[in-house]
C-alpha positions in Angstrom: 0.0 -0.1 -0.1 1.6 3.3 -0.9 1.0 6.1 1.5 1.2 9.2 -0.5 0.4 11.9 2.1 2.7 10.6 4.3 5.5 10.7 1.7 4.4 14.1 0.5 4.5 15.1 4.1 8.1 14.0 4.5 9.2 15.8 1.2 7.7 19.0 2.5 9.4 18.7 5.7 12.8 18.0 4.1 12.4 20.8 1.5 11.7 23.3 4.3 14.2 22.4 6.3 17.0 22.7 3.4 15.2 26.1 2.9 15.8 26.9 6.6 19.3 25.7 6.6 20.2 27.4 3.6 18.7 30.8 5.0 20.7 30.1 8.5 24.0 30.0 6.4 23.3 32.9 4.2 22.6 35.2 7.1 25.7 33.7 8.8 27.8 34.6 5.6 26.6 37.7 5.6 27.8 38.5 9.1 30.9 37.3 8.5 31.3 39.5 5.1 30.4 42.5 7.1 33.7 42.0 8.7 35.7 40.2 6.0 34.4 41.8 2.8 37.6 40.7 0.5 36.8 37.0 1.3 36.0 35.7 -2.1 35.3 32.2 -1.1 32.7 33.5 1.4 31.2 35.6 -1.0 30.9 32.8 -3.6 29.2 30.4 -1.0 26.8 33.5 -0.1 25.8 33.8 -3.6 25.8 30.2 -4.4 23.4 29.4 -1.0 21.4 32.6 -2.0 20.4 31.2 -5.4 19.7 27.6 -4.1 17.5 29.2 -1.3 15.7 31.3 -3.6 15.0 28.4 -6.0 14.1 26.1 -3.1 11.7 28.7 -1.8 10.0 29.0 -5.3 9.5 25.5 -5.5 8.1 25.1 -2.3 5.8 27.9 -2.8 4.7 26.4 -5.9 4.0 23.0 -4.4 2.8 23.8 -0.8 1.9 27.5 -0.4 3.6 30.9 0.8 6.5 31.0 3.1 6.8 34.9 2.7 4.5 37.8 2.3 6.1 38.3 -1.1 4.3 35.3 -2.5 2.0 35.9 -5.4 -0.6 33.7 -6.2 -4.5 33.8 -8.0 -5.9 32.8 -4.7 -5.7 33.7 -1.0 -6.7 30.4 0.0 -3.5 29.9 2.3 -5.3 31.0 5.5 -7.4 28.0 4.8 -4.2 25.7 5.8 -3.8 24.4 9.2 -1.7 26.6 11.5 1.6 25.5 12.6 -0.1 24.6 16.0 -2.9 22.3 14.3 -0.6 20.1 12.3 2.3 19.3 14.4 6.1 20.4 14.4 7.7 20.9 11.4 
């Protein structure tokens, strides 16, 4: 028996965790670059992680709905989703 809803939930959680990890790394690298602006390796990592986070955020929002207020949509049905405390820990 194939449990698609469980697999979908797992994929959603994995994608969200990856996005959060990338955003953390981007923020951390931003702080580092504030004091080490000539570190080209750190700048390259910052740019790479920023691009990947943007790509994955767009994918997540296309599949599951908005993560930010900047999400554009033809509908405003995100409010019908369970609230974080209603669906368990992510």
